[in-house]
N, C-alpha and C positions, 0 to 999 in steps of 0.2 A: 461787655461787648466782645464777641468772638472775632479774633483776627482772621483775615481772609488769606488763605493759602494762595500765593502768587501763581502756583502751578495750575490752579483751577480757573484763572482768569481767561476770558476768551482772547485768543491770539489776534493781534492787529494785522493789518495788511502786510504781506512780506516786503521787506526792504528791496528796493530796486537794485539790480546788479550794477556794478560800476560800468562806466562807459568804456574805460580802457582796461586792458588785460596784459600788463607788463610791457616789455620792450623787445624788439627784434634782437636776435643774437647776431654775431658778426657775420657768420656764413650767409644767412638770409639777407642781411643788409648788402653784402657784396653782390649777391645775386640780383638784387633790385637795381643796383648801379649798372650791372651788365645788361639786364633786360631793357633798361631805359637808354643807356648811352650808346651801345653798339648799333641798334637800329637807327638811332638818330644820326650817328656818324655815316651810316650807309645812305641815309636820306640826303644828307648834305653832299656826300660824294657822288650821288646819282647824277647830278646836273653835268659836271664835267665828264663823267664816265659815259654818259649817253650821247655826248656831242660827237657824232660821227662813227662811233663804234661801241660794241659791248651790249647793245640792246637789240633783240630781235623779236619778231612776232610770237615766237614760241614762248619767250619770257613774259611778254605782255599777256598772252592767253592764260598761262599758268598762274601768273600773279593775280589776274582778274578773278579767276575761279576761287583761289584761296582767299582773296580779299572778301568776296561775297560770303563764302562759308564762315570764315572767322568773324567777319563783321556782323552777320546776322546772328551768329552764336552769342555775340555780346548784346546786341539790341533786342532781339526776340527772346533769347535764352536768359542770359545773366540779368538783363534789365527788366523787361516787361513780364517775363514768366517767374524767374526765381526770386527777384527782389519784390515785385509788386503784385504777383498773382493775378495778372490780367486775364488769364485763362487757365484751364486745367489741361494737362497733357498726359497722354498715355505713356506707360513706362518706357517703351523704346524711344519715343520722341524726347522724353525728359532726359534720358541718358545721352542721346545724340546732341541735344542742345548744349548740355554741359561740356561734352567733348569739343564741339565746334567752338564754343566760347574760349576754351583753354587754348585753342590754336592761335588766339590773338596775343598770347603772351602778356596778358594784363593782370596776371596773378591767379591763384586758385579760386574756384567759383565761390566757395564759402567766404573767403576773405573779401572778395570783390563785393559780394552782396552785403556783408556786414558793414563795410565802409559806406556803401551807397544808402543803406537804410539809416545809418547814422547821419549821413548828409541830409536826408529828408527830415529826420527828427529835429535837427538844429539848423535848418537851411538858412545860410547867410547870417548866422548868429554864432556866438561862442559855443564850441562843440562840433561845429561843422568842420570836417577834415580838410575841405578844399574850397572854401568861399574866398572870392577875391576882395571881400569887403571887411576883412578882419583887422586891417591896419589903419583904417580911416578913409577919408574921402579926398584928401589932397592929391595932387598929381603924382607926387612921389609915393604916397601910400597906395594909390591904385596901381601904379606900375609894379610895386612890390607885391601887391595882392594878385595881380595878373600872373606873375611868375610863380607865386605860391600855388594858385589854383590850377595852373596848367601842368607843372611838373614838380615844383618844389615840395609839395605835400607828400609826394611818393617817398622822399628820403627821410621823412619823420619816422623815427624808430618806435614810437608809441603804437601799440597794436589795439585795434578796435575789439571790444569784448564780444566774441562770437556767441557765447552762451546767452548774452543779453539780446543781441540783435538777430541771431539766426538759429534759434533752438530747433525750428522745424527742419532746417537743412541738416543739422547735426544728427537728427534722428533718422535721416534717410540714408540707409546703408549703401545703396547704389551711388548716391551722390558723394558720400565720404570716400568710397573707393576711387571714383574718378578724380576727386579733389587731391587725394594722396599721390596721384600719378602726374602731378603738374609738370615735373621735370621731363617725364617721358613725352608728354604732349608738346612741350616746348622744343625738344629735340626734333620730334617728328615734323613740326610745322616748318622747320628749316631744311631738314634732310629729304623729306618726301618731294617737295618741289624740285630739289636738286636731282634726285633720282629720276623724276619724270623728264626733266630737261635733258639729262644724259641719255635716257632711253629713246626719246623722240628724235634727238639729233645724232644719236650714236657717237657721242664725243664727250671727252672730259671737259672741253671748253663749254659745251652746252650745259653740263651739270654745274659748272662754276658760275656761269651767268644766271642760271635759274636760281641757284642758291642766293646770289646777290639780289636779283630783282624780285623774284617771287617769294623769297624768304625774308632777307633783312629789310629791303626797301619797303616791301608790302607791309610788314609788321610795323616799321617806323611810321609809315603814312597813316595806318589805322590807329596807332597810338595817339598821334597828334590830332586826328579828327575826333576821337573819343574825348581827349583831354580838352579840346576846344569847347565841348559842351559844358565842362566845368568852369572854364574861364570866360571865353567870349560870350557864351549864352547866359551869363550872369552879369554882364556889363553893358552890352549894347543890343539894340533891337526893339521890337514892338512888344507891348503887353496888352493884348486884347482881352485877356481873362484875368479874373481876380485871383491873386496868389499872395501869400504872406512873405514873399521874398523878392529878389531882383531877377527872377527867371524871365528870359525873353526869347523871342523868335528871331532866328538869324537864317534867312532863306538861302544864302549862297552855300551853306553847309548841308542842305536838305538831302541831296542825292548821295553824297559821299558818306553821310552819317545814317543813311537808310531811314530818314524821317525823325531822327532824334533831336534835330535842331529846332523843331517846333516845340521848344522847351517850356514856354509859358503855360500852355494848356496842360502839359504833363505835371507841372507843379501845382496847378489849380485843381487837377483831378488825377492824382498819381496812379490809380489802379486802372485807368482807362487804357484800353488796348490800342487805340488810335491817338496819335499826337497831332498829326496834321488834319484838322477837322474843318478848316475853312476852304473856300473855293480856291483851287489851284495849288493847294499845299500837298505836294507829293510825299507820301509816307509808305515807302517800300516795305518796311517791317509790318505795318498793318495789313498790307495785301498778302504777305506771307502767312500771317496768322489766319487771315480769311481763308487761304488755301488749305491750311491745316484743318480748319473747322469743316470745310466742305469735304475733305478726305476722311473725316471722322477721327482724325488724330488728336484734335483739340476740342474742348467743349467748355460750356459756361464762360464764353468770351464776354468780357465787359466792354461792349461797344457803347459809344457815347449816345445819349438821347438828346433830341432837340430841346426838350424842356430843361435838361441839366445845363446844356451849353448856353441857352438864353439866360439862365439864372446867373451863371458865372460871368457872362458878358455884362449883364446889368450891374453886378457888384463892382466890376472894374471901371464902369463909366463914371 
């Protein structure tokens, strides 16, 4: 009987790439602390600072504009487009969404998407980078889980394997270029509002207050709205649709999160372009995608169908 040469055997399926890819170095870790803690300190200091002085309508207007741009960069760009492919975007829109999301100072786009795809792959199970349910169901465990899901996970030095979770983004040269300029976009998101404040008021004081309110405070507020989707929206709220995790709807966050807090439908149907699908559920991000579609900038939008929603609702009942 002739021996079989192992080199001629048909190859089996390729082994899955590991979930993690090493650990952050010291410099990136220090940067994470800065990006998280400095806006938070500004957010805490905003209350006494605003009491009678330091906040003007110019600051409010600039902050609102940058909150909308950077917030939609996260929700429409990083989340619904880059992570889940809820629609196709023409090249200028794709680049603009990546830059807009970078202005939120929530990390480079490829890293953000890799972490979020990993979250969906292991939602509320071991492997999920920011589930509040990883430590048990007792009061103490859930308190620990909430803190972990909200901000604690950001300080974990383990890196999600981008080659496993974002090979499509790594192959996009435009996106890699934008991703590599994360520090530039982070500086711009603080200094451009300051420059506008100074030019509009023609004063250094106007530049300083715009830096504080439209820069640091705006970034801090958006940080905690985004992180509330990871923590609050996986702990309390309604679950009208069938999902395999604890994702829930939290209506008070709907406007500030541009529709992201209709989180249950999103986990039940992750590629759907609209998250707020029931009557009265405001979803600003979905309306923006609708506008992009009407302008011809976006196509192949994955809008929800009545049949699909009824099926998901029936499974949840």
